[in-house]
C-alpha positions in Angstrom: 43.2 79.7 108.0 44.9 81.1 104.9 45.2 78.3 102.3 48.9 78.9 101.8 50.1 80.4 105.1 52.2 79.1 107.9 49.3 77.4 109.6 48.4 75.5 106.4 52.1 74.4 106.1 52.1 73.3 109.7 48.9 71.3 109.2 50.6 69.3 106.4 53.4 68.3 108.7 50.8 67.4 111.4 49.1 65.1 108.8 52.4 63.5 107.9 53.1 62.9 111.6 56.7 61.7 111.2 57.8 59.2 113.9 60.9 60.0 116.0 61.4 63.2 114.0 64.9 64.7 114.4 66.8 67.3 112.4 70.4 67.2 111.5 73.3 69.2 113.0 73.5 71.8 110.2 71.3 74.8 109.6 73.3 76.8 107.1 75.4 75.9 104.0 78.8 74.6 104.9 81.7 76.2 103.1 83.9 73.7 101.3 87.6 73.1 101.8 89.4 72.7 98.5 91.2 69.3 98.1 94.3 69.3 95.8 94.1 66.4 93.3 97.6 65.4 94.3 96.4 64.6 97.8 93.8 62.2 96.7 94.6 58.5 97.4 93.6 56.3 94.4 92.3 52.9 95.2 94.4 49.8 94.4 93.8 48.3 91.0 91.4 45.4 90.7 93.1 42.1 91.4 91.2 40.4 88.6 90.8 42.4 85.4 87.7 42.1 83.2 87.7 39.4 80.6 85.4 41.0 78.1 86.2 44.7 78.1 83.7 46.9 76.3 84.1 50.5 75.3 81.6 53.2 76.3 79.8 54.4 73.2 80.5 57.9 71.8 78.7 60.5 73.9 78.4 58.3 77.0 78.3 60.5 80.1 80.0 58.9 83.1 79.2 60.7 86.4 77.5 60.4 89.8 74.0 60.8 90.9 71.8 61.3 94.0 68.2 62.1 94.7 66.7 64.8 97.0 64.6 62.4 99.2 67.6 60.2 99.8 70.5 62.6 100.5 69.2 66.1 101.3 67.9 65.9 104.8 66.6 69.2 106.0 63.2 67.8 105.4 61.2 70.5 107.2 63.6 73.4 106.7 63.2 76.5 104.6 59.6 76.0 103.6 59.7 72.4 102.4 56.5 70.5 102.9 56.3 66.8 103.7 56.4 64.2 101.0 55.1 60.6 100.5 58.6 59.4 101.6 58.2 61.2 104.9 54.9 59.4 105.5 56.3 56.1 104.4 59.2 56.5 106.9 56.6 56.5 109.6 54.8 53.3 108.7 56.6 51.1 106.2 58.5 48.2 107.8 62.2 48.4 107.2 62.3 52.2 106.6 64.9 53.9 108.8 63.4 56.8 110.8 66.3 59.1 110.1 65.3 62.4 108.7 68.8 63.8 108.5 69.8 61.7 105.5 73.3 62.8 104.4 72.4 66.5 104.9 73.4 67.3 101.4 71.1 70.3 101.5 73.7 72.0 103.6 76.8 70.0 102.6 76.3 70.2 98.8 79.3 72.5 98.3 81.5 70.1 100.3 80.3 67.2 98.2 80.7 69.0 94.8 84.2 70.2 95.8 85.2 66.6 96.3 83.5 65.4 93.1 85.4 68.0 91.2 88.7 67.0 92.9 88.4 63.4 91.6 87.5 64.6 88.1 83.8 64.0 88.0 82.3 65.9 85.1 78.6 65.1 85.4 76.3 65.3 88.5 72.7 64.1 88.2 70.5 65.1 91.1 66.8 65.6 91.7 65.0 68.8 92.7 62.5 68.4 95.5 59.0 69.3 94.2 57.9 70.0 97.8 60.6 72.7 98.2 59.5 74.6 95.1 55.7 74.2 95.5 55.0 73.2 99.1 51.2 73.4 98.5 51.3 71.9 95.0 48.0 73.6 93.8 48.0 75.3 90.5 48.4 79.0 91.3 49.9 78.3 94.7 53.0 80.3 95.7 56.6 79.3 94.7 58.9 78.9 97.6 61.7 81.4 96.9 64.1 79.7 99.3 63.8 76.5 97.4 64.7 78.1 94.1 67.5 80.0 95.7 69.0 76.8 97.0 69.1 75.0 93.7 70.3 78.2 92.0 73.3 78.1 94.2 73.8 74.3 93.8 73.7 74.6 90.0 76.0 77.6 89.9 78.5 75.9 92.1 78.5 72.8 89.9 79.3 75.0 86.8 81.9 76.9 88.7 83.7 73.6 89.4 83.4 72.4 85.9 80.6 69.9 86.5 77.6 69.7 84.3 74.3 69.5 86.2 71.6 67.0 85.1 68.2 67.6 86.8 65.5 65.0 87.6 62.2 66.6 88.4 60.7 63.7 90.4 62.4 60.9 92.2 59.7 59.2 94.3 59.2 62.1 96.7 55.7 63.4 95.7 54.5 66.2 98.0 51.9 65.2 100.5 50.0 68.3 99.6 49.0 66.5 96.3 46.7 64.4 98.5 45.6 67.2 100.8 41.9 66.8 100.1 41.9 64.1 102.8 45.4 64.6 104.3 44.2 64.4 107.8 42.1 61.3 107.4 43.2 57.7 107.9 42.6 57.1 104.2 45.6 59.2 103.2 47.9 57.0 105.4 46.6 53.9 103.8 47.6 55.3 100.4 51.2 55.3 101.7 51.4 51.7 103.0 54.2 51.5 100.6 56.7 54.1 99.4 55.9 53.2 95.7 52.9 55.5 95.5 53.6 58.6 93.5 50.0 59.8 93.3 50.3 60.0 89.5 46.6 58.8 89.3 45.3 61.8 91.2 43.0 64.2 89.2 45.3 67.1 90.1 48.6 65.4 89.3 49.2 66.4 85.7 48.4 70.1 86.0 50.2 70.4 89.3 53.3 68.5 88.2 53.5 70.3 84.9 53.2 73.7 86.7 56.2 72.7 88.9 58.2 71.4 85.9 57.6 74.5 83.8 58.7 76.7 86.7 61.9 74.9 87.3 62.7 74.5 83.6 62.1 78.2 82.9 64.3 79.1 85.8 67.3 76.8 85.1 67.1 76.1 81.3 69.9 78.5 80.7 72.3 76.4 82.8 70.9 72.9 82.7 71.0 71.1 79.3 69.7 67.7 80.3 66.4 67.1 82.0 64.8 63.9 83.4 61.0 64.2 84.1 60.5 61.0 86.1 62.9 58.6 87.7 61.7 55.0 87.1 58.0 55.9 86.9 56.9 52.3 87.0 58.0 52.0 90.7 55.6 54.7 91.8 52.8 53.9 89.4 49.9 52.1 91.1 47.3 51.8 88.3 46.5 52.5 84.6 45.5 56.1 85.3 48.9 56.7 86.8 50.6 55.3 83.7 48.7 57.8 81.6 49.4 60.6 84.1 53.2 60.1 83.8 53.2 59.9 80.0 51.0 62.9 79.6 52.9 65.1 82.0 56.2 64.0 80.5 55.1 64.9 77.0 53.8 68.3 78.1 57.1 69.2 79.7 59.0 68.0 76.7 57.0 70.2 74.4 57.2 73.2 76.8 61.0 72.9 76.9 61.5 72.7 73.2 58.6 74.6 71.8 58.1 77.4 74.3 61.5 77.8 75.9 63.3 76.9 72.7 65.6 74.8 74.7 68.5 73.2 72.8 69.2 70.5 75.4 67.5 67.1 75.9 64.5 65.9 77.8 63.9 62.2 78.7 62.8 59.9 81.5 64.7 57.2 83.3 63.3 53.8 82.6 65.6 52.2 85.2 64.6 48.6 84.5 66.7 45.7 83.1 65.6 44.2 79.9 63.9 40.8 80.2 65.7 38.0 78.4 64.6 34.4 78.1 66.4 31.9 80.2 66.3 29.6 77.2 65.9 31.4 73.9 65.0 28.2 72.2 62.0 27.7 74.5 58.9 29.5 73.2 57.4 29.8 76.7 60.5 31.5 78.0 60.5 33.9 75.0 56.8 34.7 75.5 57.4 35.4 79.2 60.3 37.8 78.5 58.3 39.6 75.9 55.4 40.0 78.3 57.8 41.4 80.9 59.2 43.9 78.4 55.7 44.9 77.3 54.7 45.7 80.9 58.0 47.1 82.2 59.2 49.0 79.1 56.7 49.0 76.3 53.9 50.6 78.3 55.9 53.9 78.4 58.2 53.4 75.4 55.6 52.6 72.8 53.8 56.0 73.1 56.8 58.1 74.0 59.4 56.8 71.6 57.3 55.4 68.8 53.9 57.2 69.0 52.3 53.7 69.2 49.6 52.4 71.5 50.2 50.4 74.6 51.3 46.8 74.0 48.4 44.5 73.4 49.4 42.3 76.4 49.1 45.3 78.7 45.7 46.3 77.3 44.4 42.7 77.5 45.5 42.4 81.2 44.8 45.9 82.5 41.2 46.4 81.7 41.0 50.0 83.0 43.8 51.3 80.8 43.3 54.9 79.5 42.7 54.8 75.8 45.1 56.8 73.6 43.7 58.5 70.5 45.8 59.3 67.4 46.1 62.9 68.3 47.7 62.0 71.7 50.0 59.4 70.1 51.3 62.1 67.7 51.8 64.4 70.6 53.7 61.8 72.6 55.9 60.5 69.8 59.5 61.3 70.0 59.4 63.0 73.4 62.4 61.3 74.7 65.2 62.0 72.2 66.9 59.5 70.0 67.7 56.7 72.4 67.7 53.0 71.7 64.4 52.8 69.9 65.8 50.1 67.6 65.4 47.6 70.4 61.9 48.7 71.1 60.9 48.3 67.5 62.6 44.9 67.0 62.0 43.0 70.2 59.4 40.2 70.3 57.8 41.1 67.0 
């Protein structure tokens, strides 16, 4: 069997073994129908107005977002391989066995037309890694159909006056990353929850960076804002996975700025609320909130924003943490732009 042929692609779907698999009703891109702004019906004003209005800071970008695994559907169409989400849908209690999703893969022009009609200026979406590199391996073929799809999506956004913002990974790691034992029961046990991104796998960093470089190089002329990971903590299962996300993120940041000479921005989405003490005068409450922030925010933010080691509370608790040397800390420092580092520097110290 050829390693990257049709039979190999089919074997990945056999390993995923989706339950009650069905596809949607569309198989080609649906043409949009323009909607005049004058015909839009605005919602009624809120009955109770806010009592503590705050203004958005300068440069704040107000828009809409979606993620490939949640809205695209077409999960086995045009060369896409299965992802961890497809496996989780088969065995995680509470998951809905609905593989059509919103069929945004074929309805994206309809959706973007409506976003433009209501004045949306920013659209943040994720690209499916499994559509670009179905077999994941370094040196494996790029799926031209996947690139063509996102080419058209991005171009249509720009045509409608909407700035695209791309996330590279939003919880839908390709199953091929695990293909060393993809047909074994062991692989299924790895997906007993959908919060396993495989970031700890030995092949993760090189494979993800290959994917990220390919996408960035292809779309950097039209996409000025890049997110490497959406909420990496939720798909991080151990200390090696924490290191994998930080290292891969930094490599793509440097590739975008140093190799492509990109003038946009690269960051990651932390996605978590800041921990605050229930009673700020209670030392136990303050310590608990600091510990929460160290684990949830500091473990990534210390190296990426500040070029500093993991928080001591993290290293004390997680004994198998991957040590960071000074060369790495220098390489990681500042690889997420100029966001709110003041809080990181000042909290709990």
